[in-house]
N, C-alpha and C positions, 0 to 999 in steps of 0.2 A: 504494500500499499504505499511505500515511501517515507514511513516514519523514520525519523533519524535521532529522535530524543525519547528516550525511556526514563519515565519518572516514576520510581517506586520508593518503598519504605518498609523499614524492618516491621513497623506496627500494622502494614496491611498484609502480611504475612503471603506476599506474591513473588517474593525475590527467585525462588525456585523455579516457578512457572516462566517467569521473565528470562532467566538464565536458559531455560528448554528453548524460548522462542528467539532469543539470540542465537543461538547455535544453528537453530533451524534455518535461518535467514541466508547462512553462508556469506554474509556482507563483512567485508574486512573491518576489524575492530576500530580502525583509524575513521572510519567513515559513520560512525555512530557517537551518541553523546549518552552517558547514563548517570542519572541523578539518582541517590538514594539518601536516607534520612535515618538517623539515629533515633532509636527508642528512647523515650524519656527516662525509664528506669536503668538505661545502661550508659550514662554519661561519665561514671567514675572510670578512671584511668584504666584499671583491671578488666573490667568488664567493657569497656570501650573497645580496647585491644582485641579481645576474644570477638565482639560481635561484628568488628570490622572483618576479621578473618571469616566468620560464619557467612557474612554477607558475600563476599569475594566467592566463596566456594558454591554458594547458592546461585548467584549470577554467573558463575563460570568464568569469571573475568579476572585478569592479572592486576588490573587497577579499575577504580571507580573515577568517571571524570569530576562529579561534584558530590562531597558528603555535606549535607545539612544536618544541624540539630534540629530534630523535627519540632519540639517544644521545648521551652526551658523547665529546669526541675529546679526548684528554691532549695531542695536539699543537697544540690552538688554546685559547688561555685562555678560560674561559667568560666574563670580565668583558668581553673585546673582542667576542664574540657576542652578549652581550646589549645592549652599547652599540649596535650595529649594528641590531639588532632594535628598539630603542627608537625610533632616529632614522625607520626605517620606518613604526613604528607612529604616530608624530607626524605623518607624511606621508599617512596614510590607507590603507596597504597591507593593514593587518589590524587587527582590534580588541582583541585580547588575546593574550599571550605566556605560554607555559609551558615545561616540560621533561616528558620522557617516559623511562621507562627508566632514569632515575638510580640508583645504589647509593652508599650511603655507605660509605667515602669513594671519591668520583669522581675 
């Protein structure tokens, strides 16, 4: 159908299906853009690392183009989550980071 941007999220529970669809297209990886979002309960460093690895496995990808914090979590300091995301970004797990559904003040 020509879609080249896939927007998914851990909370949607559809990453595995998206991974199967990605493989089925036979489109070269550099020709599409994948966004996924971190579940709010997985924003602490230890769980964030594991959840990204799980997302990559489900999506059947070597990297994610855009990783978003889906919703803020008042129990986890935002700077801690961003720091963990930046470390993984440097390792090539994803290309860009951002936020989604943040309201001021969050």
